[in-house]
Every structure is written in structure tokens, then in C-alpha cells.
C-alpha positions as CSV (number, residue, x, y, z in Angstrom):
1,M,122.0,39.0,-61.5
2,T,121.0,38.4,-57.9
3,P,120.4,41.7,-55.9
4,A,122.4,42.2,-52.8
5,P,120.6,41.3,-49.5
6,P,120.2,43.9,-46.8
7,R,123.6,44.8,-45.3
8,V,124.4,44.8,-41.5
9,L,127.6,45.9,-39.9
10,T,128.8,44.5,-36.6
11,V,131.3,46.5,-34.6
12,A,132.6,44.1,-31.9
13,G,135.3,41.9,-30.6
14,S,136.4,38.5,-32.0
15,D,135.7,35.3,-30.1
16,S,138.3,32.7,-31.1
17,G,136.0,29.9,-29.9
18,G,133.3,31.0,-32.3
19,G,130.4,31.2,-29.9
20,A,130.0,34.9,-29.3
21,G,131.3,38.2,-30.6
22,I,131.9,38.9,-34.3
23,Q,131.7,35.2,-35.1
24,A,128.2,34.8,-33.5
25,D,127.1,38.0,-35.2
26,L,128.0,36.9,-38.7
27,K,126.5,33.4,-38.2
28,A,123.2,35.0,-37.0
29,M,123.2,37.4,-39.9
30,L,123.8,34.7,-42.5
31,A,121.0,32.5,-41.0
32,L,118.6,35.4,-41.1
33,G,119.2,36.3,-44.7
34,V,121.3,39.5,-44.5
35,H,124.9,40.2,-45.5
36,G,127.1,40.6,-42.5
37,M,130.1,42.8,-42.4
38,S,132.5,43.5,-39.6
39,V,134.6,46.1,-37.8
40,I,136.8,44.2,-35.3
41,T,137.5,46.2,-32.1
42,A,139.4,43.7,-30.1
43,V,140.8,40.2,-30.3
44,T,140.2,37.7,-27.5
45,A,141.7,34.3,-26.7
46,Q,138.5,32.6,-25.7
47,N,137.0,29.1,-25.4
48,S,134.2,27.3,-23.7
49,L,135.9,27.8,-20.3
50,G,136.4,31.6,-20.4
51,V,138.5,34.5,-21.8
52,Q,142.2,33.9,-21.4
53,G,143.3,37.2,-22.9
54,A,142.0,40.3,-24.8
55,W,143.7,42.9,-26.9
56,E,142.0,45.9,-28.3
57,L,142.8,47.3,-31.7
58,P,144.1,50.8,-32.3
59,V,141.5,53.5,-32.9
60,D,142.9,54.1,-36.3
61,A,142.3,50.5,-37.3
62,V,138.7,50.6,-36.1
63,R,138.0,53.9,-37.8
64,A,139.5,52.6,-41.1
65,Q,137.5,49.4,-41.1
66,F,134.3,51.4,-40.5
67,R,134.9,53.9,-43.2
68,S,136.0,51.2,-45.7
69,V,132.8,49.4,-45.4
70,V,130.3,52.2,-45.0
71,D,131.7,54.5,-47.7
72,D,131.8,51.8,-50.3
73,I,129.2,49.1,-49.5
74,G,126.8,51.0,-47.2
75,V,124.7,49.6,-44.4
76,Q,121.1,49.2,-43.5
77,A,121.8,48.6,-39.8
78,V,124.7,48.6,-37.4
79,K,125.2,46.5,-34.3
80,T,127.8,47.2,-31.6
81,G,129.2,44.7,-29.1
82,M,132.5,44.6,-27.2
83,L,134.2,48.0,-27.4
84,A,136.7,47.5,-24.6
85,S,137.9,51.1,-23.8
86,A,136.6,54.6,-23.4
87,E,138.6,55.7,-26.5
88,L,137.0,53.0,-28.6
89,V,133.5,53.7,-27.3
90,E,133.9,57.4,-28.1
91,T,135.4,56.7,-31.6
92,V,132.5,54.3,-32.5
93,A,129.9,56.7,-31.1
94,E,131.3,59.5,-33.3
95,L,131.3,57.2,-36.4
96,L,127.7,56.2,-35.7
97,A,126.6,59.8,-35.4
98,G,127.4,60.2,-39.1
99,T,125.4,57.1,-40.1
100,A,121.7,57.3,-40.9
101,A,121.2,53.5,-40.4
102,P,119.5,52.2,-37.2
103,V,121.9,51.2,-34.5
104,V,121.5,48.3,-32.0
105,V,123.8,48.7,-29.0
106,D,124.6,45.7,-27.0
107,P,126.5,47.3,-24.1
108,V,128.8,44.3,-23.4
109,G,130.4,44.5,-20.0
110,V,131.3,41.0,-19.0
111,S,131.4,37.6,-20.8
112,K,129.2,34.6,-20.1
113,H,131.9,33.4,-17.8
114,G,132.2,36.7,-15.8
115,D,135.3,38.0,-17.6
116,A,135.4,41.8,-17.9
117,L,135.2,43.0,-21.5
118,L,134.8,46.7,-20.9
119,A,137.1,48.9,-18.8
120,V,135.3,50.5,-15.8
121,S,136.7,53.8,-17.1
122,A,134.6,53.4,-20.2
123,L,131.2,53.2,-18.5
124,D,130.6,56.9,-18.6
125,S,131.4,57.0,-22.3
126,V,128.9,54.3,-22.9
127,R,126.3,56.3,-20.9
128,T,126.9,59.7,-22.5
129,K,128.2,58.9,-26.0
130,L,127.1,55.4,-27.1
131,L,123.6,55.0,-25.7
132,P,122.3,58.3,-27.1
133,A,123.3,56.9,-30.6
134,A,121.2,53.7,-30.1
135,T,117.9,53.0,-31.9
136,V,117.7,50.0,-29.5
137,A,119.9,49.3,-26.4
138,T,119.9,45.6,-25.3
139,P,121.5,45.3,-21.8
140,N,121.2,42.2,-19.7
141,L,120.5,42.7,-16.0
142,D,124.2,42.8,-15.0
143,E,124.8,45.5,-17.6
144,V,121.8,47.4,-16.4
145,A,123.2,47.4,-12.8
146,Q,126.7,48.3,-14.1
147,L,125.3,51.3,-16.2
148,T,122.5,52.6,-14.0
149,G,122.8,51.1,-10.5
150,V,119.3,49.6,-10.8
151,R,119.2,46.0,-9.6
152,V,116.4,43.8,-11.0
153,A,115.1,41.0,-8.8
154,T,111.6,40.5,-10.2
155,E,109.7,41.2,-13.4
156,T,108.2,44.4,-11.9
157,D,111.7,45.8,-11.6
158,L,112.1,45.6,-15.4
159,R,110.1,48.9,-15.9
160,R,112.4,50.7,-13.5
161,A,115.5,49.3,-15.3
162,A,114.1,50.4,-18.7
163,D,113.4,53.9,-17.5
164,A,117.0,54.2,-16.1
165,V,118.4,53.1,-19.5
166,L,116.1,55.3,-21.5
167,A,117.3,58.3,-19.5
168,Y,120.6,58.0,-21.3
169,G,119.0,58.6,-24.7
170,P,118.4,55.4,-26.7
171,R,115.1,55.5,-28.6
172,W,114.1,52.0,-27.3
173,A,115.4,49.8,-24.4
174,L,115.2,46.0,-24.5
175,I,115.8,44.8,-21.0
176,K,116.7,41.2,-21.1
177,G,115.4,39.3,-18.1
178,G,117.1,36.0,-18.8
179,H,118.8,36.0,-15.4
180,L,115.4,36.0,-13.5
181,E,113.6,32.9,-12.3
182,G,110.8,31.4,-14.3
183,D,110.1,32.1,-18.0
184,A,112.6,34.1,-20.0
185,V,110.9,37.5,-19.9
186,D,112.2,40.6,-21.7
187,L,110.7,44.1,-21.7
188,L,110.9,46.4,-24.8
189,T,109.8,49.9,-24.4
190,D,110.4,53.5,-25.7
191,G,108.9,54.9,-22.5
192,T,105.4,54.9,-23.8
193,D,104.8,51.6,-25.7
194,E,105.5,48.4,-23.8
195,H,106.1,45.0,-25.3
196,W,106.5,42.1,-23.0
197,L,108.2,39.1,-24.6
198,R,108.0,35.7,-23.0
199,A,109.5,32.4,-23.9
200,P,109.9,29.1,-22.1
201,R,113.2,28.7,-20.2
202,Y,115.1,25.7,-21.6
203,D,117.2,23.5,-19.3
204,N,120.3,23.9,-21.4
205,R,123.5,25.4,-20.0
206,H,124.9,25.9,-23.5
207,T,124.0,29.5,-24.0
208,H,127.3,31.2,-25.0
209,G,126.7,34.1,-27.4
210,T,123.0,34.7,-26.5
211,G,123.3,38.4,-26.1
212,C,125.4,39.0,-29.3
213,T,123.1,36.8,-31.3
214,L,119.9,38.6,-30.1
215,A,121.3,42.0,-30.9
216,S,122.5,40.9,-34.3
217,A,119.1,39.4,-35.0
218,V,117.4,42.6,-34.1
219,A,119.7,44.5,-36.4
220,A,118.9,42.0,-39.2
221,G,115.2,42.6,-38.8
222,L,115.7,46.4,-38.8
223,A,117.8,46.1,-42.0
224,K,114.9,44.2,-43.6
225,G,112.6,47.1,-42.9
226,L,110.8,45.8,-39.8
227,S,109.7,48.1,-37.0
228,V,111.6,47.9,-33.7
229,P,108.8,45.8,-32.0
230,E,108.6,43.5,-35.0
231,A,112.4,43.1,-35.3
232,V,112.7,42.4,-31.5
233,R,109.9,39.9,-31.5
234,A,111.4,38.0,-34.5
235,A,114.8,38.1,-32.9
236,K,113.4,36.7,-29.6
237,E,111.9,33.8,-31.5
238,Y,115.1,33.1,-33.3
239,V,117.3,33.2,-30.2
240,T,114.8,31.1,-28.2
241,G,115.2,28.4,-30.8
242,A,119.0,28.8,-30.9
243,I,119.1,28.3,-27.1
244,A,116.9,25.2,-27.2
245,A,119.4,23.8,-29.8
246,G,122.6,24.9,-28.0
247,F,125.2,22.2,-28.0
248,P,128.2,21.1,-25.9
249,L,131.6,22.3,-27.1
250,G,134.9,21.9,-25.2
251,G,134.8,21.5,-21.4
252,G,132.6,24.4,-20.5
253,I,129.6,26.4,-21.8
254,G,128.8,25.6,-25.4
255,P,127.2,28.0,-27.9
256,V,123.7,28.5,-29.0
257,D,123.0,27.0,-32.5
258,H,122.8,29.8,-35.0
259,A,121.8,27.4,-37.8
260,W,118.8,25.8,-36.1
261,Q,116.3,27.3,-38.5
262,L,118.3,26.3,-41.5
263,R,118.2,22.7,-40.3
264,Q,114.4,23.0,-40.1
265,G,114.0,24.5,-43.6
266,G,115.2,28.1,-43.3
267,P,114.1,31.4,-41.6
268,E,110.5,32.4,-41.9
């Protein structure tokens, strides 16, 4: 009998276009050799052009999904994405507090197209309830500004951004510098150790789902027993390849290619 692979739970919204959200998370997890499970927090009508509508699920439905999976199957890591409202953020934070597994928090605020995916009224709940539950928080620069007020214009600002995020309580902050000029530079730090991760910037506009995919890849690495720096470094390599292989879909921004490693013979 084949033993079960490491199990990773994503708590996030559904992207009907398949490029981001729950769909991206599960594709990344499959590609990286872990068993993905899901708690759907919201349903979006979404395609390559943007988000046409979003409907959050009732708190009871989110809680029931989480308990159903965790109490029977168990998890080696959890990743959170779109949580939509303060009520959902607080419910998920409460559930995470009772789980021993490492938690990767992707504090999703807006979509790739600029559509709001988190109520402004929920920001304080993210700061005070969700971020303290995170093993790793993975905000992009817009989310850093939204949560902390710190605006990053250059690489040197990444340290200041990380300090501002760490002040809310996550063990590690991964500040994604993808919106800066030049190489794609991220900073991972726990306030003491610093890890700078650099990758070439590819001239490819088809990057939908990058943030979801990176956070899921980090969670997959943690579920396999990697340290946080090891998991983040492996995730960065996986996402860089997925961006390079991103493909056009519909009339707008296409997705990254979650299966790029499989096409080249499988994950390392």
C-alpha cells in the first residue's frame, strides 16, 4: 500500500478561471508532491480580464469544512489566501490557533487586476488576529502598504517593510519585491536572519496566480519537513519557472504554468 503524501490545507477563495485561488493552490500542491485539501471561503466569477463578482461563504460553512478535514485527515501545513471579511478572518484565525501545523498566510488584498478581495474593515483583523498565527507571512508590496502604511520604492526599503510586518507577530516575513524594477528580489527574515532571494525578471505578462502559487509552494515545503528558509528558496525556484512558462488564456492576463516541472521530468 502506498503511504499518504504530506497533506496541505488551503483556506482560500475559488477562482473560476483556474489561474489563482484554490485552483492554483491545488495545482501547485499536486506538482510538488503533496496532497492538497481545501476550505473554500468565497466564490468568485473571475477570468483573465478580472473579477466580475465575489460571494463569501457563511462562517459555519468555512468552520465545518476546516473541522471535517483536520479532524479526520490531519494536516502538515496550512495556507491561507482570500478571506474576504473580518468575520471570516477572525474565524480562520481562531481555527488556526488550535492547529499545531505551520501556517503560511498570504494576506490577499487585491487581485492581479486590481479588484478588491478583502474588505477594508477586515484589515485590522488581519493585523491583530491572522498575522500572529502565521509561521510565514507573504505579502506583496501593495499588501505591505495596505497593512502597515510602509511604501517600498527600492530594495533598501524591503527591510523596513519586513520589520513593519513582523511587528504584528508572524515568525517570518517574506516580502515579495516583484513590483520593483530590475531582478525579482524577495526578502525573507525573522528579524535576525536575512535571506535575499533573487531571480531574473521574465518578460512575460502572464503571471496570474503568482502569489497564491508561491504561498502554496512554501506550505508544501514545510509539510515535507523543510525549514522555513529551505521551503521559501525551493518555492521561489518553482514559481520563477512557472512564471517563465506562463501562457496566454482568454483576452487578458494568463496564468503561470503550475505543471512546468512535470513537463521537464518532475519536481526535484
